[in-house]
C-alpha positions in Angstrom: 48.6 4.9 68.1 48.0 8.6 67.0 49.2 7.8 63.4 46.8 4.8 63.2 43.9 6.9 64.4 44.6 9.6 61.8 44.9 6.9 59.1 41.5 5.7 60.1 40.0 9.1 60.0 41.6 9.8 56.6 40.2 6.6 55.3 36.7 7.4 56.4 36.7 11.0 55.4 38.7 10.9 52.1 36.1 8.8 50.2 33.3 11.1 51.2 35.4 14.2 50.0 36.3 12.4 46.7 32.8 11.5 46.0 31.1 14.7 47.2 32.3 17.1 44.6 29.8 19.3 42.8 29.6 21.9 40.2 27.1 24.8 40.3 26.4 28.2 39.4 24.0 30.7 37.7 23.2 31.5 34.1 22.3 35.2 33.6 21.8 37.8 30.8 25.1 39.5 30.2 23.6 43.0 29.9 20.8 43.0 32.4 22.0 40.4 34.9 18.6 38.8 34.9 18.5 35.0 35.5 17.7 32.9 32.5 15.1 30.2 33.4 15.1 26.7 31.8 18.5 27.2 30.0 19.9 23.8 29.1 23.2 23.0 30.7 25.3 19.9 29.7 28.4 18.6 31.3 30.7 16.1 29.5 33.6 14.3 31.2 36.7 13.4 29.4 35.3 10.0 28.7 31.7 9.3 29.2 28.2 10.4 28.4 26.9 14.0 28.7 24.5 14.6 31.5 22.1 17.6 31.3 20.1 19.7 33.7 18.2 23.0 33.4 18.3 26.2 35.3 15.6 27.1 37.9 13.7 30.4 38.2 16.8 32.0 39.8 18.9 30.7 36.8 20.7 28.2 39.1 22.1 25.0 38.0 23.8 22.1 39.9 25.6 18.9 39.1 26.2 16.6 42.1 28.5 13.7 42.9 31.3 14.4 40.4 34.8 13.0 40.2 37.6 15.6 40.3 38.9 16.3 36.8 38.3 18.2 33.7 34.8 18.7 32.1 33.3 20.5 29.2 30.5 22.8 30.3 28.0 23.8 27.6 24.9 26.2 28.1 22.3 26.9 25.4 19.4 29.3 25.5 17.1 30.4 22.6 18.1 33.9 21.5 21.6 33.5 23.0 25.0 32.4 21.8 26.0 29.0 23.0 28.4 29.0 25.8 31.0 26.3 25.8 34.2 26.1 27.9 36.4 23.6 29.8 36.1 23.6 33.6 38.1 21.8 36.3 36.3 20.3 39.3 38.7 20.1 42.3 38.4 18.3 45.6 36.6 21.4 46.8 34.1 21.4 43.9 33.6 24.3 41.6 31.3 27.2 41.0 30.9 28.8 37.4 28.6 31.7 36.9 27.8 32.3 33.3 26.8 35.4 31.5 25.0 34.7 28.2 25.4 37.0 25.3 22.5 37.7 22.9 22.7 36.4 19.4 22.0 39.5 17.4 20.9 37.5 14.3 18.5 35.4 16.1 17.4 38.4 18.2 16.1 40.1 15.2 13.6 37.4 14.6 12.2 37.5 18.2 9.1 39.6 18.6 9.3 42.6 21.0 6.3 41.3 23.0 8.6 38.7 24.6 6.8 35.6 23.1 8.1 32.3 24.4 10.1 30.4 21.7 8.0 27.4 20.8 10.7 25.0 19.4 14.3 24.8 18.5 16.7 22.1 17.1 19.4 20.7 19.3 21.5 18.2 17.4 19.1 15.4 16.2 16.3 16.5 18.7 13.4 19.0 18.1 12.8 20.5 21.5 9.6 22.2 22.4 9.3 24.9 25.1 6.5 23.8 27.4 6.0 27.6 28.5 4.9 28.4 24.9 2.0 26.2 25.1 -0.3 27.1 27.9 -2.8 24.6 29.3 -5.2 24.6 32.2 -3.9 23.9 35.7 -4.3 20.2 36.3 -3.8 19.2 32.7 -1.7 16.1 31.9 1.4 15.8 29.7 -0.6 14.2 27.0 -2.9 17.4 26.8 0.3 19.6 26.6 1.8 17.4 23.8 -1.4 17.6 21.8 -0.9 21.3 21.3 2.6 21.1 19.7 3.2 21.3 15.9 4.0 18.0 14.3 2.5 15.9 17.1 -0.7 14.1 16.8 -2.5 12.6 19.9 -5.5 10.5 18.8 -7.1 7.4 20.0 -4.6 6.7 22.7 -1.7 6.7 20.1 0.9 9.4 19.7 2.6 10.3 16.3 5.5 12.7 16.0 6.9 13.8 12.6 4.8 11.2 10.9 6.0 8.3 13.0 4.5 6.3 15.9 6.1 7.2 19.3 7.3 4.0 20.9 9.0 5.2 24.0 8.7 8.0 26.6 11.5 9.0 28.9 11.4 11.4 31.9 14.7 13.5 32.2 16.4 10.9 30.0 15.4 8.0 32.3 12.8 5.2 31.6 9.5 5.6 33.2 7.6 2.3 33.4 9.9 0.9 30.8 9.1 3.8 28.5 5.4 3.1 28.5 3.6 5.9 26.5 0.3 5.8 28.4 1.7 5.5 31.8 3.9 8.5 31.3 1.7 10.9 29.4 -1.5 10.2 31.3 -0.1 10.4 34.8 2.5 13.2 34.6 1.2 16.7 35.2 1.8 19.4 32.6 3.0 22.0 35.1 6.1 20.1 36.0 7.4 20.1 32.4 10.0 22.5 31.2 10.5 21.1 27.7 9.6 18.1 25.5 12.2 16.6 23.2 11.4 14.6 20.2 14.1 12.4 18.6 15.0 9.0 17.2 16.5 7.0 19.9 19.2 4.7 18.8 20.1 1.3 20.3 22.4 1.1 23.3 25.3 0.0 21.0 24.7 2.8 18.5 24.6 5.4 21.3 28.0 4.1 22.6 29.8 3.7 19.2 28.2 6.6 17.3 27.2 4.3 14.5 23.7 4.1 13.4 22.6 0.5 13.2 19.1 1.2 12.1 17.5 0.2 15.4 15.8 3.5 15.9 12.5 4.3 17.6 10.7 7.6 17.9 11.0 8.8 21.5 9.9 11.6 23.6 11.9 12.8 26.4 10.0 14.9 29.1 12.3 17.3 30.8 11.0 18.4 34.2 11.4 21.8 35.7 14.3 22.0 38.2 11.9 22.8 41.0 10.3 19.3 40.5 13.5 17.3 40.4 13.2 17.1 44.2 10.0 16.9 46.2 6.6 15.0 46.1 3.9 15.7 43.5 0.9 14.0 42.0 -2.7 13.8 42.4 -5.6 11.5 43.7 -9.2 11.4 42.6 -12.4 9.6 43.0 -15.9 9.8 41.5 -19.2 8.0 41.4 -22.2 8.6 39.1 -25.3 7.4 37.6 -25.5 4.0 35.8 -23.2 2.8 38.6 -20.2 4.5 36.9 -17.0 5.0 39.0 -13.5 6.2 38.6 -10.9 6.2 41.4 -7.2 6.3 41.3 -4.1 8.6 41.6 -0.3 8.9 41.2 2.4 10.0 43.7 5.9 10.8 42.7 8.8 11.0 45.1 11.7 12.7 43.5 14.9 13.1 45.6 17.8 13.9 43.3 18.9 10.6 41.6 16.2 8.6 43.5 12.8 8.7 41.9 9.8 6.6 43.0 6.5 6.7 41.3 3.3 4.9 42.5 0.1 4.9 40.5 -3.2 3.0 40.7 -6.6 3.1 39.1 -10.0 1.5 39.0 -12.8 2.4 36.8 -15.6 1.2 34.5 -15.6 4.1 32.1 -13.1 2.8 29.4 -9.9 4.3 30.9 -7.3 1.6 30.2 -3.7 2.2 30.9 -2.1 -1.0 29.5 0.1 -1.6 26.5 0.4 -4.3 23.9 2.7 -6.6 25.9 0.0 -6.7 28.6 -2.1 -8.7 26.1 0.8 -10.6 24.8 -1.0 -12.5 22.3 -3.5 -14.2 24.7 -6.6 -12.6 23.1 -8.7 -15.0 21.3 -10.4 -13.9 18.0 -13.7 -15.2 17.0 -14.3 -13.5 13.8 -13.0 -15.1 10.6 -11.3 -12.2 8.8 -8.7 -14.0 6.7 -5.4 -12.4 7.5 -6.9 -9.2 8.7 -7.0 -5.7 7.5 -4.2 -3.3 6.8 -5.4 0.0 7.9 -8.1 1.1 10.3 -9.9 4.5 10.4 -12.8 6.0 12.0 -13.7 7.6 15.4 -15.1 5.9 18.4 -16.3 7.4 21.6 -16.2 4.0 23.3 -12.8 3.1 21.5 -12.2 1.4 18.2 -10.7 -1.9 17.6 -10.7 -5.3 19.2 -7.3 -6.3 18.1 -4.1 -6.5 20.1 -2.4 -4.3 17.4 -4.5 -1.4 18.7 -3.0 -1.4 22.2 -3.5 2.2 23.6 -6.1 3.7 25.8 -9.7 3.2 24.7 -8.8 0.8 22.0 -10.6 -2.2 23.2 -14.2 -2.0 21.6 -17.1 -2.1 23.8 -17.2 -1.2 27.6 -14.2 -1.9 29.8 -13.7 -1.9 33.5 -10.1 -1.8 34.5 -7.9 -2.1 37.6 -4.3 -1.2 37.6 -1.4 -0.7 40.0 2.1 0.4 39.0 5.5 1.2 40.8 8.5 2.7 39.1 11.9 3.2 40.7 15.0 5.0 39.5 18.2 5.4 41.6 22.0 5.8 41.7 23.6 3.0 43.8 26.9 4.5 44.7 29.0 6.1 42.0 29.1 3.3 39.5 25.6 1.8 39.4 22.4 3.3 37.9 19.3 1.2 38.3 15.7 1.6 36.8 12.9 -0.8 37.5 9.2 -1.0 37.3 6.3 -3.3 38.1 2.8 -3.1 36.6 -0.3 -5.0 37.2 -3.5 -4.7 35.2 -6.8 -6.5 35.3 -9.7 -5.7 32.8 -13.0 -6.9 32.0 -14.3 -6.0 28.5 -17.9 -6.5 27.4 -18.3 -6.1 23.7 -21.2 -6.0 21.2 -19.9 -5.8 17.7 -21.6 -5.7 14.3 -19.4 -6.2 11.2 -20.5 -5.7 7.6 -18.0 -6.9 5.1 -18.2 -6.0 1.4 -16.1 -7.7 -1.3 -14.7 -5.8 -4.2 -16.9 -6.1 -7.3 -13.9 -7.2 -9.3 -13.5 -10.4 -7.1 -17.0 -11.3 -5.8 -19.7 -9.1 -7.2 -22.7 -8.7 -5.0 -21.3 -10.8 -2.2 -21.1 -9.6 1.5 -20.7 -11.0 4.9 -22.6 -9.9 8.1 -21.6 -10.9 11.6 -23.0 -10.1 15.1 -20.6 -10.7 17.9 -21.0 -10.6 21.7 -18.2 -11.4 24.1 -16.9 -10.9 27.6 -13.1 -10.9 28.0 -11.2 -10.9 31.3 -7.5 -10.3 31.1 -4.8 -10.4 34.0 -1.3 -9.2 33.6 1.8 -8.9 35.6 5.0 -7.4 34.1 8.3 -6.5 35.7 11.4 -5.1 34.1 14.7 -3.7 35.3 17.8 -1.9 33.8 21.0 -1.9 35.7 24.0 0.1 34.4 27.3 -0.6 35.9 30.2 1.9 35.1 33.2 -0.5 35.9 35.7 2.3 35.2 36.0 5.1 32.7 36.6 2.6 29.9 34.3 -0.2 30.7 30.6 -0.5 31.4 28.0 -3.3 31.8 24.2 -3.1 31.3 21.7 -5.9 32.4 18.0 -5.9 31.7 15.8 -8.7 33.0 12.2 -8.8 31.9 9.3 -10.9 33.1 5.6 -11.0 32.3 2.7 -13.3 33.0 -0.8 -13.1 31.4 -4.1 -14.9 31.6 -7.1 -14.4 29.4 -10.6 -15.8 29.7 -13.2 -15.2 27.1 -16.8 -16.2 26.6 -18.5 -15.3 23.4 -21.1 -16.0 20.7 -21.2 -14.8 17.1 -23.4 -15.4 14.1 -21.9 -15.0 10.7 -23.8 -15.0 7.3 -22.6 -15.0 3.7 -25.1 -13.0 1.4 -25.4 -12.6 -2.3 -27.2 -9.6 -3.4 -28.5 -9.3 0.1 -30.0 -12.8 0.4 -28.4 -15.1 3.0 -27.0 -18.2 1.5 -25.2 -19.8 4.5 -24.5 -18.9 8.1 -22.6 -20.2 11.0 -23.6 -19.8 14.7 -20.8 -20.1 17.3 -20.6 -20.3 21.2 -17.2 -20.5 22.6 -15.1 -20.3 25.9 -11.4 -19.9 25.9 -8.8 -19.9 28.7 -5.2 -18.9 27.8 -2.2 -18.6 29.9 1.1 -17.1 28.8 4.5 -16.1 30.3 7.7 -14.7 29.0 11.1 -14.5 30.8 14.1 -12.8 29.3 17.0 -10.5 29.5 19.8 -8.7 27.9 23.4 -7.8 28.6 25.7 -5.3 27.1 29.4 -5.0 27.7 31.2 -1.9 26.3 34.8 -1.1 26.3 36.8 2.0 25.1 40.5 1.5 24.2 43.0 4.1 25.0 43.1 4.9 21.3 40.4 7.5 20.7 37.6 6.2 18.6 38.4 2.6 19.1 35.6 0.7 20.9 34.3 -2.9 21.4 30.7 -3.8 22.5 29.2 -7.2 23.1 25.6 -7.9 23.4 23.6 -11.0 24.4 19.8 -11.3 24.6 17.7 -14.4 25.6 13.9 -15.0 25.8 11.9 -18.0 26.9 8.1 -17.9 26.4 5.3 -20.3 26.7 1.5 -20.0 25.8 -1.0 -22.7 26.6 -4.7 -22.4 25.5 -8.0 -24.3 25.6 -10.9 -23.3 23.5 -14.3 -25.0 23.5 -16.7 -24.2 20.6 -20.2 -25.3 19.7 -21.2 -24.7 16.1 -24.4 -24.7 14.1 -23.8 -24.5 10.3 -26.8 -23.7 8.0 -27.1 -23.9 4.2 -30.1 -22.3 2.6 -31.6 -23.3 -0.8 -34.5 -25.2 -1.8 -34.1 -27.0 1.5 -32.4 -25.7 4.7 -29.6 -28.0 5.7 -28.5 -27.7 9.3 -25.4 -29.4 11.0 -24.4 -29.1 14.7 -21.1 -30.1 16.2 -18.7 -29.2 19.0 -14.8 -28.8 19.1 -12.1 -28.7 21.7 -8.9 -27.0 20.6 -5.7 -27.5 22.9 -2.7 -25.4 21.9 0.7 -25.3 23.5 3.5 -23.0 22.1 7.0 -22.7 23.4 9.8 -20.5 22.1 13.4 -20.2 23.0 15.5 -17.5 21.5 18.9 -16.0 21.9 21.1 -13.7 20.0 24.5 -12.1 20.4 26.7 -9.5 18.6 30.1 -8.1 18.4 30.7 -4.5 17.3 34.1 -2.9 16.8 34.8 0.7 15.8 38.2 2.4 14.7 38.9 6.0 14.1 40.7 6.3 10.8 41.0 10.1 10.7 39.4 13.0 12.4 36.5 12.7 9.9 36.4 9.0 9.2 35.5 6.1 11.5 35.1 2.4 10.5 32.7 -0.1 12.1 32.5 -3.9 11.7 30.0 -6.1 13.4 29.0 -9.8 13.6 25.7 -11.1 14.8 24.3 -14.5 15.5 20.8 -15.5 16.5 18.9 -18.7 17.1 15.3 -19.6 17.9 13.4 -22.7 18.5 9.7 -22.9 18.4 7.5 -26.0 19.4 3.8 -25.6 18.3 1.4 -28.3 19.4 -2.3 -28.0 18.2 -4.8 -30.7 18.8 -8.4 -30.5 17.8 -11.0 -32.9 19.3 -14.6 -33.5 18.1 -17.3 -33.7 20.7 -19.0 -37.1 21.0 -22.6 -37.4 19.5 -23.8 -38.3 23.0 -22.5 -36.5 26.1 -19.9 -33.7 26.4 -16.7 -35.7 26.0 -14.2 -34.6 23.4 -12.4 -37.9 22.6 -12.2 -38.0 18.8 -8.9 -36.4 17.6 -9.4 -34.6 14.2 -6.2 -35.4 12.3 -7.0 -33.0 9.5 -7.1 -30.0 11.9 -4.3 -31.0 14.3 -0.6 -30.3 14.0 2.6 -30.8 15.9 5.4 -28.7 14.4 9.0 -27.7 15.5 11.3 -25.1 13.8 14.9 -24.0 14.3 16.0 -20.6 12.8 19.6 -19.9 12.8 21.0 -16.6 11.4 24.7 -15.4 10.9 25.2 -11.7 9.9 28.4 -9.8 9.3 28.5 -6.0 8.5 30.8 -3.2 7.8 30.1 0.6 7.9 31.8 4.0 7.4 31.0 7.1 9.2 32.0 10.6 7.8 31.5 13.7 10.1 32.6 17.2 9.3 30.9 20.3 10.7 27.2 20.2 9.7 27.5 17.0 7.7 27.1 13.5 9.1 27.1 10.4 6.7 26.9 6.8 7.6 27.1 4.0 4.9 26.9 0.3 5.7 26.0 -3.1 4.5 25.1 -6.4 6.3 25.5 -9.9 4.8 22.9 -12.2 6.2 22.9 -15.9 6.0 19.9 -17.8 7.5 18.8 -21.4 7.7 15.3 -22.5 8.6 14.6 -26.1 9.5 11.0 -27.3 10.2 9.8 -30.8 11.2 6.1 -31.7 11.3 5.7 -34.7 13.5 1.9 -35.0 13.3 -0.3 -36.0 11.6 2.4 -37.1 9.1 6.1 -36.5 9.2 7.4 -33.9 7.0 10.5 -31.8 7.1 11.5 -28.4 5.7 14.9 -27.0 5.1 15.3 -23.5 3.7 18.4 -21.3 3.4 18.4 -17.6 2.7 21.2 -15.2 1.8 20.7 -11.4 1.7 22.8 -8.3 1.1 21.2 -5.5 3.1 22.6 -2.0 2.6 21.9 1.1 4.7 22.7 4.8 4.6 22.0 7.8 6.8 22.8 11.5 5.8 22.3 14.3 8.3 22.9 17.8 7.2 22.4 21.1 9.3 22.2 24.2 7.2 22.3 26.1 10.5 20.8 25.8 14.0 17.3 26.2 12.5 17.4 24.0 9.4 18.3 20.3 9.2 17.8 17.4 6.6 17.9 13.7 7.4 17.9 11.1 4.8 17.6 7.4 5.6 17.6 4.3 3.7 17.1 0.9 5.3 16.7 -2.7 4.0 15.6 -5.6 6.2 14.8 -9.2 5.8 11.8 -11.0 7.4 11.6 -14.7 7.4 8.2 -16.5 7.6 6.9 -17.3 11.1 6.1 -20.9 12.2 2.4 -20.2 11.9 2.9 -18.9 8.3 4.6 -22.2 7.4 2.2 -24.7 8.9 -0.3 -25.9 6.3 -2.8 -27.0 8.9 -6.2 -25.4 8.4 -7.8 -23.1 10.9 -11.5 -23.5 10.9 -12.3 -21.1 13.8 -14.9 -19.6 11.4 -16.0 -22.4 8.9 -17.0 -19.5 6.4 -13.4 -18.2 6.4 -10.8 -21.0 6.4 -7.0 -20.1 6.7 -3.8 -22.0 6.7 -0.1 -21.4 6.3 2.1 -22.2 3.4 5.4 -24.2 3.8 6.7 -22.8 0.5 7.0 -19.2 1.7 10.2 -17.4 1.1 11.8 -14.5 3.1 10.5 -11.0 2.6 12.9 -8.1 1.8 11.9 -4.6 2.8 13.4 -1.4 1.4 12.5 1.9 2.9 13.7 5.4 2.0 12.7 8.4 4.3 13.6 12.2 3.9 12.8 14.7 6.6 13.2 18.4 6.7 12.7 20.5 9.9 12.9 24.3 10.2 12.3 26.2 13.4 12.7 29.9 14.2 12.9 31.9 17.4 9.7 33.7 16.4 7.7 30.6 16.9 7.5 29.2 13.4 7.9 25.4 13.0 7.9 23.7 9.5 8.2 19.8 9.1 8.2 18.1 5.8 8.5 14.3 5.4 8.4 12.0 2.4 9.0 8.2 2.3 8.7 5.2 0.2 8.6 1.5 0.9 9.2 -1.4 -1.5 8.8 -5.1 -0.6 10.3 -8.1 -2.5 8.5 -11.4 -1.9 5.7 -9.6 -0.2 3.6 -12.1 2.0 0.1 -11.6 0.4 -3.2 -13.3 0.5 -4.3 -15.9 -2.0 -7.9 -16.8 -1.7 -10.7 -18.5 -3.4 -14.5 -19.2 -2.8 -15.9 -22.7 -3.0 -18.4 -22.8 -5.8 -19.9 -26.1 -4.3 -19.1 -28.3 -1.3 -15.7 -29.6 -1.6 -12.8 -31.2 0.3 -9.3 -29.5 0.5 -6.2 -31.5 0.0 -5.6 -31.7 3.8 -9.0 -33.4 4.1 -11.0 -30.6 5.6 -14.5 -30.1 4.3 -15.3 -26.7 2.7 -18.9 -25.7 2.2 -20.3 -23.8 -0.8 -19.7 -20.1 -0.4 -16.9 -20.5 2.2 -13.6 -18.8 1.6 -10.1 -20.2 1.9 -7.0 -18.1 2.3 -3.3 -18.9 2.7 -0.2 -16.6 2.4 1.9 -16.5 -0.8 4.9 -14.5 -1.9 4.2 -11.8 -4.5 6.2 -8.9 -5.9 4.7 -5.6 -6.5 4.1 -4.1 -3.0 5.0 -0.5 -2.7 3.8 2.5 -0.7 4.5 6.2 -0.5 4.0 8.4 2.6 4.3 12.2 2.9 3.5 14.9 5.5 3.7 18.6 5.8 3.0 20.6 9.0 3.4 24.2 9.6 2.8 25.9 13.1 3.0 29.5 14.0 1.7 32.0 16.6 -1.5 34.0 16.1 -0.7 36.9 18.3 -4.0 38.7 17.6 -5.9 36.0 19.6 -2.9 34.8 21.7 -3.0 31.4 20.1 -1.0 28.9 18.1 -2.0 27.7 14.6 -1.0 24.3 13.3 -1.6 23.3 9.7 -0.8 19.9 8.4 -1.6 17.5 5.5 -0.6 13.9 5.0 -0.9 11.7 2.0 -0.4 8.0 1.6 -0.6 5.6 -1.2 -0.2 1.9 -1.3 -0.2 -0.9 -3.9 -1.1 -4.2 -2.3 -0.9 -7.4 -4.5 -3.3 -10.2 -4.0 -4.5 -13.3 -5.6 -8.3 -14.2 -5.8 -9.6 -17.3 -7.6 -6.2 -17.7 -9.3 -6.2 -14.2 -10.7 -3.5 -11.8 -9.6 -4.5 -8.2 -8.9 -3.6 -5.2 -6.7 -5.6 -3.2 -4.2 -4.6 0.5 -4.5 -5.4 2.8 -1.6 -5.1 6.6 -1.4 -5.8 8.5 1.6 -5.3 12.3 2.2 -5.7 13.8 5.6 -5.7 17.6 6.0 -5.9 19.1 9.4 -6.1 22.5 11.2 -5.7 23.1 14.9 -6.0 26.4 16.7 -4.8 26.1 20.3 -5.0 29.0 22.7 -1.9 30.3 24.6 -3.6 32.9 26.7 -3.1 31.7 30.3 -3.4 28.8 32.6 -7.0 29.9 33.6 -8.4 30.0 30.0 -7.7 27.2 27.4 -9.4 26.4 24.2 -8.6 24.2 21.2 -10.6 24.1 17.9 -9.7 21.7 15.1 -11.0 20.2 11.9 -9.6 17.2 10.1 -10.8 15.1 7.1 -9.9 11.6 6.1 -10.3 11.2 2.3 -10.1 7.5 1.3 -10.2 6.2 -2.2 -9.7 2.5 -3.1 -9.0 1.1 -6.6 -8.7 -2.4 -8.0 -6.1 -2.9 -10.7 -8.2 -5.3 -12.7 -11.6 -3.6 -12.9 -10.1 -0.1 -12.4 -13.3 0.7 -10.3 -13.2 2.2 -6.8 -14.8 0.5 -3.8 -15.2 1.6 -0.3 -14.6 5.3 -0.9 -15.6 7.6 1.9 -14.7 10.8 3.6 -14.6 11.2 7.3 -15.1 14.7 8.7 -14.1 15.6 12.3 -14.8 18.9 14.0 -13.8 19.3 17.6 -13.8 22.1 20.1 -12.5 22.1 23.7 -12.9 24.8 26.3 -11.6 25.1 29.9 -12.2 28.2 32.1 -11.3 28.8 35.7 -13.1 32.0 36.8 -14.6 33.7 39.8 -13.3 32.4 43.1 -12.0 29.1 41.7 -15.0 27.9 39.7 -14.3 25.9 36.7 -16.1 25.1 33.4 -15.0 22.6 30.9 -16.6 21.3 27.8 -15.7 19.2 24.7 -17.7 19.0 21.6 -17.2 16.7 18.6 -19.1 16.4 15.4 -18.3 13.3 13.3 -19.5 12.8 9.7 -19.0 9.9 7.3 -19.9 10.6 3.7 -19.9 8.2 0.8 -20.5 5.0 2.8 -22.2 2.2 1.1 -24.7 2.1 4.0 -25.4 5.8 3.6 -24.1 8.9 5.2 -23.7 9.0 9.0 -23.1 11.6 11.5 -23.4 12.3 15.1 -22.5 14.7 18.0 -20.6 13.9 21.2 -20.9 16.5 23.9 -19.3 16.3 27.4 -19.3 19.1 30.0 -18.5 19.7 33.6 -18.6 22.4 36.3 -16.5 22.4 39.4 -15.1 24.4 42.2 -11.5 24.6 43.3 -10.7 25.2 47.0 -8.1 24.7 49.7 -4.6 26.3 49.8 -3.3 27.0 46.2 -6.6 25.5 44.9 -5.1 22.0 45.4 -8.7 20.5 45.7 -11.5 20.5 43.3 -15.0 19.0 43.3 -16.7 18.6 39.9 -19.9 17.5 38.3 -19.4 15.8 34.9 -22.0 15.0 32.3 -20.9 12.6 29.6 -22.6 12.3 26.2 -25.2 14.9 26.9 -27.0 14.4 23.5 -27.0 10.5 23.8 -25.6 10.2 20.3 -22.1 8.6 21.0 -21.1 5.8 18.5 -18.2 3.5 18.0 -17.4 3.0 14.3 -14.4 1.5 12.5 -13.5 1.2 8.8 -11.0 -1.5 7.9 -9.5 -2.5 4.5 -8.4 -5.9 3.5 -6.8 -7.4 0.4 -10.1 -7.8 -1.4 -12.7 -6.4 0.9 -13.6 -3.6 3.2 -15.3 -3.7 6.6 -17.7 -1.5 8.5 -17.6 -2.4 12.2 -19.9 -0.9 15.0 -19.3 -1.4 18.8 -21.4 -0.8 21.8 -20.5 2.3 23.7 -21.0 3.9 27.2 -24.4 5.2 27.8 -24.8 8.8 29.0 -24.1 9.4 32.7 -23.4 12.0 35.3 -20.5 11.7 37.8 -19.6 13.7 40.9 -15.8 13.6 41.4 -13.1 15.0 43.9 -9.5 15.6 42.9 -6.7 16.7 45.2 -3.4 17.8 43.8 -0.2 17.0 45.7 2.6 19.5 45.4 
């Protein structure tokens, strides 16, 4: 009986002992014994991923829930030699105190005033020290990030090292599925220890060590150790003149591995915290812009753009009221399961007043222009849920599962009036009133199984992804067409367009790696993917009497189905020795595309493609401060179902579009070289140069009807209307370059960042049967001075210019050239007894516009008072657009035209607000 009881007690206690091991200790200066704050501590098991933590103010670090065994412990701190040693964690845990020795070579570069190091390189990451960039108390992560060299935060988008940031992590874990806005706008700056910028590889590449080209620019926010456990956040509310309001908040509950974040917001002052997938293609476009512009520029206080491609905060033109609610959950379930999940709801109402002036290049349509006024109200609802579950089966096997679900609804009511002009005189115009209701959903998931063999370097990984999506839309439109001449001819009609698009997609892959020698590793892979798309579009004409839509228009209707199957096999070699890492590979891609048009007449399409797609990556670190990365990638892009359908879209009768069943696949080649140098004295230098070449580029082929005519499809085309379809053309190439240099200005306790970017593109096009190319050059110099004085006084002064020049290869003349000057100043000051003053001042100037130069000032200011314990509360009076000059302007370039677009903006208002910080 006693033995049985002892056995039961052992069975209960032993697992707790086995799983309760921890490793902890302190990191101090070897000479002085002082603790080193925010040192990076990494722990690597014999087989598995490295986990990281940072030391707190007392130099303390800790790793919990470890299995007994041997680990590699590594500690790095700027100005000190890296510590690396093996440690054994026993059943009683382990404590390892580390004394760091100064690196004499680096120490000579550090100024004697104890300036915090701004940035350093750790492997493939550039790590910014948050303590070196001081911002006001209560600032967000976005405001902190904007001060860092090589990072551009503008218009709701973030660029780092010349590339768009696609994902944001918090302590290496996903935060709202990596949503950039939700992380940067809701996390406070004072919890951040450092910010890491790196190219995140795919899950397979991270496991195997082979670069598969699926990289995205990523930011990882490393929180201070004191905030890894506890509750923090803020709540706010405000009401002002013009019935403006803003309420919301975020609360984060961090308890070791378990992290719960809740956020919510409601406002009508253009604060929008949703991403592109929240729109999911449900937006209906009313303007006829052919195939759309390539590049957008300009500044807008109310937010530029009305395209789903511009998906960050403030990028819906007009005035938007938004409501949002989000929940993010991160936890460790037992010792083998890690889980991350999030849910986000967004509802927004956008009221837009837009004026578009389009000018065609003199080489294609001399004297011709297009003018459009557009008024719309759009309401969008979105729910999205995602989850990531990592199951470590044992030390050699792991499984990851990711389900994703989203639902959207979009209702839009709008009207627009578009006019074709020649030498300023209206020749024809179209008036449209429309209503659309679109519903969409997407359900999908992915699974990755990974296995390590007992032989070092030998791995096998298997992936599977699947997605099912559906979009159904109804659009009702009333048109009035007018032709002006000796007599005015007017025609009125109505249309009902019903669309239903369904897509099923799945893909799978196998990847195997084998270690050949200590320096060489081999990788082979096989991928297969399949997608099926059903597109049903029916257009009905309104009856002459009544409001019934019974007459089916066969010329504008289409029922189409496509099947796309791809097989790919690849091989790669990796060489790694000291500072040099080289990867060479090639994929052999075979694709078959089968399309069937069932209505209005039966047609079939069968295309087969074969491609050899090489790739290469070379990484070389001269030392811990200098590194080069050279990348070459090639990709193929097959035409979409929309591009292949020859059915005409007459949403705007002045700009007809259709697909082209003869399209071939497009091959992209890109080359990129990046050099980064950082020093302990605070100097950061980044240089980037890149080139892109495209074979069979999908370009626009357009012509203008010289008189009323009927297209081969049977659709009528009025005189002056333009018809555009996609075609394959060679000759597309572009070059990109960027230089940025940042360093401290000790004399004014500030940081100075200098940068210049230059981009050139040659875009082929066809107009009226003549092939030409639009050549665009833009140069963007920028200077930013950001204070680093204290958390009570913060200022930023900046100037940038965007110099645009556009040429046509046929005429050699330039069109649409302009220079955009932007001067900005920002000041924040907390002074006597907690009073605060903040102001932002922007001067925007456009020089060289066809419509004449334009400039305006945008001035916002606030005064407030902090109170309660630790100044956790603040009441503030804000004044927006004090000079009543705010504008929203957008410049957009197409294949043979350029646009000037103006939106309505918020009117000046005052708001009294209250903010409470939770710590």
